[in-house]
C-alpha positions, 0 to 999 in steps of 0.5 A: 500500500502506498503511504504518503511521505512523513514530510506531508504532516510537517508541511501541513503544520507549517502551512497552518501556522506551526513553524517547527519544520523551519525552526528545526532545519535552521539549527543545522549548520552549513558545511564549510566551504573549501578555503580556496573557493571561499577566498576566490568568492571573497576576492570577486565580491571585493572586486565588484565593490571596488569597481562599483558593480556590486548589486543590492536588491531594491525590495518593493513593499507594494504591488507592482504598479506605476507608483511603488514604495521601496522597503524602508521608505514611506514615499511613493516613487515612479517605477520606470524599470519594470517590464509591466508595460501594460499594467497587467501585474496589478490589473484587478481583472487579471488578479481576480482571474489568477486567483480563480484559476489558482483555486480551480487548477492548483499551483504549478505544473507538477511535472514537465510538459511531456509527462503530465504537466500539460493541462487543458488551460495551457492548450487553450492559451496556446491556441488563443495566442496562435489565433492572435498572431494568425498565418497558421502559426503554432505556439509553445508556452515556456515559463520564462523568456530565458527558458524559451531562448535556452530551448529553441536553438538547440532543438532546431539547429545542428552543428552544421547550421549557422546562427547569425545574431545581432550584436546587441541581442538580449543575454538570454539569446546569447546564452541560448546560442551558446548552448547550441552547436551551430556555427555562430556569426554576429552582425552589427546592431540593426545593420542589414548590410553587415547581416548580408555579409555574415549570411554570405560567410555562412553560405560559404561555410556550407551551412545548410540552414541559416537562422537570423535572430534579433530582438524586436525591441532592444530594451537596453538600447531604445532601438527597434530592429529594422525588420523590413530591411532584415526580411529583405536580406533574410529572404535573399539568402533563404534563411530563417528569421526568429524575432524575440518580441518579449519587449514588444508583444501586446503594445507595439504595433497597431493591435499589439502584435509586436514589431512585425506588425509595426513594420508591416512584415508580420507575414515575413517573420518565421519564428 
């Protein structure tokens, strides 16, 4: 007969206000780090402090919104650094629906998608996103943009293929490209002529598939990718175009369909 793990009772005690589980684990000491490793970490942190690059978190003591309070201050400040472009993080209707679905469907996937982590609500959302973009597109949901960029290149490209990446692409794209074994080329930010040169190099290297990847909106540089020019070059070389529209979807373009719609080339963007 199957018996539930004993931790379940302890967890229930914690959730009901009894903190004995956390109190007991807090009494255990952490294993000491090897001296050489601890010294390396300390030197790295000291170097960051000296260079002025050491980061500390600004703890927000209010819901995410345009005017927020930072912990330790009673004054409101305007938040210009969030990705909450449409104000959905604190929109009453979104919060209400999230609470409703949390009570109905529970918290978390409980598994990876291909085992038992896909529920009907996920497929419904994917279908709605596909319909929103149209043109026979399909949709796969990821938990984050980093996860999406970590998975897409390795899945679609081989070591014989080529990735041609904009020089100012987001760090998640750069990390995703590094995970892939395809040959790597880089073109100057938004420079269609340099893109043409890099695609020519990829062709001369014998790469059967050439994928061009660019941010739609470069969030750190206030730049919108010139997709019309990029599409012209991509089509000239028979390449595949992937646009990361994380900072454009929902509010760029006449109906919020991103930079492809903004430039009138949504039907020329592959991914």
